[in-house]
N, C-alpha and C positions, 0 to 999 in steps of 0.2 A: 247492645245490639238494637238497631232501629226497630220500631214497632211495625212488624211485617207479618203477613199471613202466608203460610206455605200451603198451597192448594193440593188436593189429592191428584189433580191432573198434571202434576210435575212442573210447576213453575212458581216462582216467588213474585208476588205482587208488591208494587210500591204503594204503601199506605199514603205517603206524601202526595203522590200524583193522584191517587183516588179521591183525595179531599177536594181536588179541583176538577174532577170529571175527566181526568186524563188517564189513558191506559199506559202503564209501564210495567213490563214483565221481564223476568230473567228465568230461562228454563233451567231445569235440572236434567239429569241424565236418564231418568225413568219416565215411563208413560208412552214410549214409542214401540216400534217393531223391529228396529235394527238389531242384527246379531252381534255377538262379541267379536272384536273388542269395542264395538260401537254401541253396545247395549246401554239403553235401548232407544233413547230419543236423540238421535244424531241429526244435525242440520248441516254438516260439512260434506260437500261433494268432492270428488276426486281423491278420496281417501281409501277407497276399496269397498265402501258401502254402496249398493246399487241406488241409482237416482230415484227409483220407484219407492224405495224405503223412505228416502228423505222427503219426497213429495207427500207420502202417506203421513209421516210425522208432522209435516207442516199443516196438512188439512185437519188432522186431529187437534193440533194446537189451536188453530183458528176456531174450530167448533167449540172448544172449551174455554176460550179466553176472551171472547167478545172483541178481538182485534178485527177491525173492519176491512178484511181482505188481505191478500198476500202482501208481505212487506217488500219495500225496495231493499236491495242488497248490492254490494260492490266487491271488487277484487281488493282485498286488504293487503297492504304492503308495509305496515309499520311506519308510515310517513304522515304528513299533515295535509294531504290533498283533500279538498272538499267536493261534494257533489250535491247540487240542489235537485230535489226530486218532486215530480208532479204526476198526478193521475195514478192509474193502477200500478201496483208494485210488481217488480220482476228483478231478476238477477242482471245487473248491468255489466257490460264488458269494460267499464271504466275502473281505473284504480282510484280508490278513495278510502280513507279511514275516518272521515267525517261525512255523514249523510245528514242533510237538512231539508226541511220543507216548511213552506208558509201556507200550506193548504190543509184543510181538515180532511179527514178520511184518507190520509196518506201515511200508512205505517212505514216506519224506518227500522232497519235491523242491522246489527253487527254480530259477528260470530266470534266466540272465544273458547279457550280451553286452558286458562291460566291468566291471560291478559285481562285487564280491567275493563268491563263494559260500563260506559257512562251514558245515561239518558238525561237529556235537557229539554225543558219545555217552558214557554212563556204563556201562561193561561190568558193573559190580556190580549196578545196578538195572534195566538195560535201557532207561533213558530216553534218548531221542534228540531231536535238533533239527536243522533245516535253516534257515539264516539268509541273507537277502538283504541285503547291506551295500554300497550305493552311498555316495556322499559324504554324502548327507543322512542315511541310516541310521547311518553312521559318526559323524557329528557329533551324532547323538541317542543314541549308545552302544547301538545295537541289539543287538550281540552280548552286552553285559552284561545287557540285559533278558532275553535268551534263557537265559544262564547262571543268572540269578536265578530264572527260571521253573522251570528244572530243579531247582535247590536247594529250591525251595518244595515240590516233589513228592517229595523224598527223595534226590535225587542228592547226591554229595559232590564238592566242588571238588578233593579229592585224587585222585579217580578219573576225572573228566571228561576226555575226549580231544577235541582240536580239530584239524581239518584245514582249512587255508585254501587254496582252489583258485586256478586261473588267473584273473587280472583285469588290467585296464589297469595298467601299471607306472608308476612315477614318471618314467620316461623319456618317456612319452607323455601323462601326465595333467597338463597345464598348467592352472592355476586362477587366479581373480581374488582380490582382497584379501578380499572377504567370505567366500568359501569357505575361504580360508586361515585366517582368524580363527576360524571355526567349528570347523575341524578341530584347530587348535592348542589350543583350549579343551576338547577332548573328553576328554583324559587327560594326566596328567603325563608329560612326555617327548615328546609328539607334535610339539613344535616342531622336534625334530631331523629330522623326516621331512616337513616342510612349508616351502616357500618359494614360488616361483612355480610349482612342481610339488608333487605330493603322493604319498605312498606309502601307499595304502589298506591294503595287506597289513600293513605294519609298525605302522601306527596301531592296527589291530584286534588285532594281536598284543599290543601294550601294554595295550589294554583287557582282553584275556583274562587276561593276567598280573595286572592290577589286580583282577580278579574272584576271584583266588586259585588259578588253575590253575598247575601247575608247567611250567617251560620244556620239560622232557622230554616232556610230554604234548601239545605243540603242534607241528604239522607245517605247513610252508609250501611250497607249490608255486610256485617262482619263475619263472613263465611270464607274459609280457605278451601279452594278447589283441590289443592294437593293433599290436604289432610283427610278430607271426607270422600273416600272412594265410592261409598254407597250412593252419594248424591251428585257427585260432579266428575266430569272429565278433567284430566290434567295432562297437558303435554309433557311437562317435566317429569312427573311421577311415572308416567307410562311410556317414557322414552319416545314420544312422538306418535305412538300407535294408539290412537284414541279418537273419540268423536268430538263434536263441537256443539256448544250451546248457542242459542241466539238470545239477544236482548232486543226487545221491541218497544217502541214508543209510538203512540197514535192519539190524536184528538178526534174523536168520532163526530162531534158536532160542536158548534161554536159555544164556548163557555158562557 
């Protein structure tokens, strides 16, 4: 497991990002005020948890994490659409599973409950990205689209850092033949991580390497959201009736 610290205020910090003065966090399910089955740090709206609870959870997270303000979020559809974000964060009405920014003090966030959250940052240029990678996004190489969008704005593959957060592990992610074929075809070497189960984290790691990033700039948090009910929400484990985590990346000031 990567060298990470789990804070008492219910999020996991990226040690890799911390070394470069970048904030990268992945929330756990505890530390908020939401009632069951969203107990207690839920960030997903429209699920049955009052919006006031979600706002309270967000304010509590901001107070304890040094994230410089509310993050930008979008409507997630398991696709590869990108959204460039500027200024104060808010919930966009736009559909996007890749959020990017070239501005400092511009937090980006994606929501998950088994899908893989991926945070990207180039300390040299200040370009950041938050990526929502479920199996559909993984099969569509969503993280490679995110890296390419960063490169198109001036980032360097030699400098981009990647932190891959908690998601459903291969131990719990059983799949059918069609999904297996789609994932195997997504990148060379993926077949090593796909049979009747799939390892989303490792497949995305291969895609990131294929995009030109170095192994030393990739961090994997080897936690399974489905296995650990005490720490994580899981859409599959809880048959869809559960909360959502958020993963947030932000560069508060120029490195």
